[in-house]
C-alpha positions in Angstrom: 24.0 8.1 -41.0 20.6 6.0 -41.1 17.1 6.7 -39.0 15.7 4.3 -36.9 12.8 2.0 -38.2 10.2 2.6 -35.8 9.5 -0.2 -33.0 5.5 -0.4 -32.9 4.3 -0.1 -36.8 0.4 -0.9 -37.3 1.3 -3.8 -38.6 3.2 -4.8 -34.7 0.3 -3.6 -32.7 -2.0 -5.5 -34.4 0.4 -8.7 -34.4 0.3 -7.2 -30.1 -3.4 -6.8 -29.5 -4.6 -10.4 -30.8 -1.7 -12.4 -29.4 -3.0 -10.2 -26.3 -6.7 -11.9 -27.3 -5.2 -15.4 -27.7 -4.6 -14.8 -23.9 0.0 -14.6 -24.5 1.8 -14.1 -21.8 4.1 -10.8 -22.4 7.0 -12.5 -22.7 5.0 -15.2 -25.8 4.8 -11.7 -27.4 7.7 -10.5 -27.5 9.1 -13.4 -28.5 6.3 -13.4 -31.2 6.6 -10.1 -32.2 10.4 -9.4 -31.7 11.2 -7.0 -28.9 11.4 -6.7 -25.1 9.1 -7.5 -23.1 9.3 -4.0 -21.0 8.4 -2.9 -24.3 5.6 -4.6 -24.3 4.4 -4.2 -21.4 4.8 -0.6 -22.4 2.9 -0.5 -25.3 -0.2 -1.9 -23.6 0.0 0.1 -21.0 -0.6 3.0 -23.2 -2.4 1.5 -25.0 -5.1 0.3 -21.2 -4.9 -2.9 -22.5 -4.8 -4.9 -19.3 -5.7 -8.8 -18.5 -9.1 -9.6 -16.4 -8.8 -9.7 -13.2 -9.0 -13.7 -13.7 -5.4 -14.5 -15.2 -4.4 -12.4 -11.3 -5.7 -14.1 -9.6 -4.0 -17.7 -11.4 -1.2 -16.3 -10.3 -1.1 -15.4 -6.9 -2.4 -19.0 -6.7 0.8 -20.4 -7.7 3.4 -17.7 -5.9 1.7 -18.4 -3.0 1.4 -23.0 -2.7 5.3 -22.6 -3.9 5.7 -20.9 -0.4 2.8 -22.8 1.6 1.3 -20.7 1.7 -2.8 -21.2 1.2 -5.0 -18.2 -1.2 -6.8 -16.0 1.3 -4.2 -15.9 3.6 -4.5 -13.2 6.5 -4.0 -9.9 6.1 -1.5 -7.7 7.4 -1.5 -6.0 10.2 -1.6 -2.4 8.2 -4.5 -3.8 7.6 -6.3 -4.2 10.7 -4.1 -0.5 11.7 -5.9 0.9 8.6 -9.5 -0.4 9.7 -9.8 0.4 12.4 -9.5 3.7 12.0 -10.9 4.1 8.9 -13.3 1.4 9.7 -16.0 3.1 11.0 -17.1 7.4 10.1 -14.9 10.2 12.3 -16.1 12.3 14.5 -17.1 15.3 13.0 -15.4 17.7 15.7 -11.8 16.6 14.4 -10.3 19.6 15.6 -11.4 19.2 19.7 -8.6 19.1 22.1 -7.1 16.0 23.2 -7.2 15.9 27.4 -4.2 13.4 28.4 -5.3 12.4 31.8 -3.7 9.8 32.9 -0.2 10.1 32.3 3.1 7.7 32.8 6.5 7.3 32.5 8.6 4.9 30.2 8.9 2.3 32.7 5.0 3.1 33.8 3.7 2.0 30.0 1.8 -1.2 29.2 0.1 -2.2 26.4 -2.8 -1.3 28.5 -2.1 2.8 28.0 -1.7 5.6 25.2 2.0 5.8 24.0 0.9 9.0 22.1 4.9 11.2 22.9 4.4 13.9 25.7 6.6 16.5 25.3 10.3 16.4 23.6 12.3 12.8 25.2 14.9 14.1 27.6 12.3 17.6 29.3 11.7 17.3 32.6 8.3 17.6 31.8 8.5 14.5 29.2 6.0 12.0 29.4 3.4 9.6 27.8 -0.5 9.7 27.1 -1.4 7.1 28.7 -5.2 6.7 28.5 -6.7 3.7 27.0 -6.0 2.7 24.1 -8.7 2.2 20.8 -9.0 -1.4 20.2 -5.3 -2.9 18.7 -3.8 0.6 18.0 -0.8 1.7 20.1 -3.3 5.2 20.7 -6.0 6.3 22.6 -8.8 8.2 19.7 -7.3 11.7 20.0 -3.7 10.4 18.9 -5.0 7.6 16.8 -7.1 10.2 15.1 -3.5 12.0 14.4 -1.3 9.6 14.2 -3.3 8.0 11.2 -4.4 10.9 9.2 -4.6 10.6 5.3 -1.6 12.1 3.2 0.3 12.4 5.8 3.5 10.7 4.3 6.8 12.9 4.2 7.9 13.5 0.4 11.7 13.1 0.9 13.5 15.7 -2.2 14.4 13.2 -5.5 12.3 10.4 -4.9 
C-alpha cells in the first residue's frame, strides 16, 4: 500500500499565495494548482488570507444588478427591529415588572395594542397585554425587552 503525497506542499502554498495576491479567483487558483476550489478556500481560510472589501462590493453589485435591485437596497425588516430594540441604551431596571393595564381579547387586538399573550391559550383568563406598542414593534417596551433578548435562541440538539 502506497501513501498519498501531501496535497499542500510548500511550492503549492507559495504558488497559491502569489495567485491570490495577483487577484485570481479561488476557481482560477484551483485550476492553476491542480486542487479543488474548496481546497483553496479552506487553505486560504486556515492561512487567514482575506480579500479587501472592494472585491466583495463588486461581487454583490453584479448580483444585485442581475436581480434588478439597486446596490443600496432597503435593509430588511429584521434590521429595523434590532435597531429599534438595541439602537438606544436600555433602561437600568431591566427586571422591573410589566403592568398590563389595557388587557384585551383576540377580537379587540389591533396594531395599536401590544400582542404579548398573557396566560395560556384556551384558558379562561387568556388575553393579550394591550398596552401601547413601541414604534414599529408588535410589543410594548416591557415585553419588547423580553422578546428580543440577545442570545435567547434555543439550540436544537444535533445541529
